[in-house]
N, C-alpha and C positions, 0 to 999 in steps of 0.2 A: 432380736435374733442377731441383729448387725451389731448391736452394743455388745452383746456376749462374744462374737468373734473378734471383735476390736478389743476387748480385753484379754482373749486368749493368744491373740498375735501379739499383744504389747508384753504380756507376760512370758512368751516363749523368746522373745528379743532379748528382754532384761536377763533371762537365766542363759542365754548363749552367750552373751556378752561377759557374763560373770564365770560361765564354765571356760571360756577362752582365756581369761585374765587367770583363773586359778591353774589352767594346765600349762600357760606359759611360764608363770613364775614358779611353779613345781620342776618344768624341763631346767630352767637357769640354776635352780638349786640342786637338782641332780648332778647337771654339768660340773659344779663346783665340788661335789664329793671326789675324794680320792676313788681311785679303781678298786683298791683294797684295803679296808679298814680292819688292823689287827687289834683286836680288844679281846682280854682274856676273859673277861665277864661281861653279865649283861649291864651291870652299873658302868662298867668302862664304855661299853658301845653306846648307852645311853649319854653320858657325857659327851662322847664325842660327837654324835647326833646333834646335841643341843649345840655345842659348839660352831659347829658348822651351820646351822641355823642363824644363830647369832651373827656369826660372820656374813652369811648372806643379807640378814636385814641390815647391818652396819653397811653393807656395800650398797644397797638400794638407797638406804638414806643419805648417804655420800653422792650420790648420782642425783637424788630429787634436790640437794642442797645446792650442787653444782650447777643446777639449771637455773636457779633462781638469781 
């Protein structure tokens, strides 16, 4: 029973760290978006969202490289 509760606590700690990381990165990504995205078609919107995501990833990569 103690082993089972230890495993459960450990699992929830890992999941909470993962959830916090996802929420933080999603918030940073949303903050980078412009307030209004003018897209005429679904394809145009998809391209703009993809470009914002790539820009965010490049920014994070640059931050990681500047730390080293």
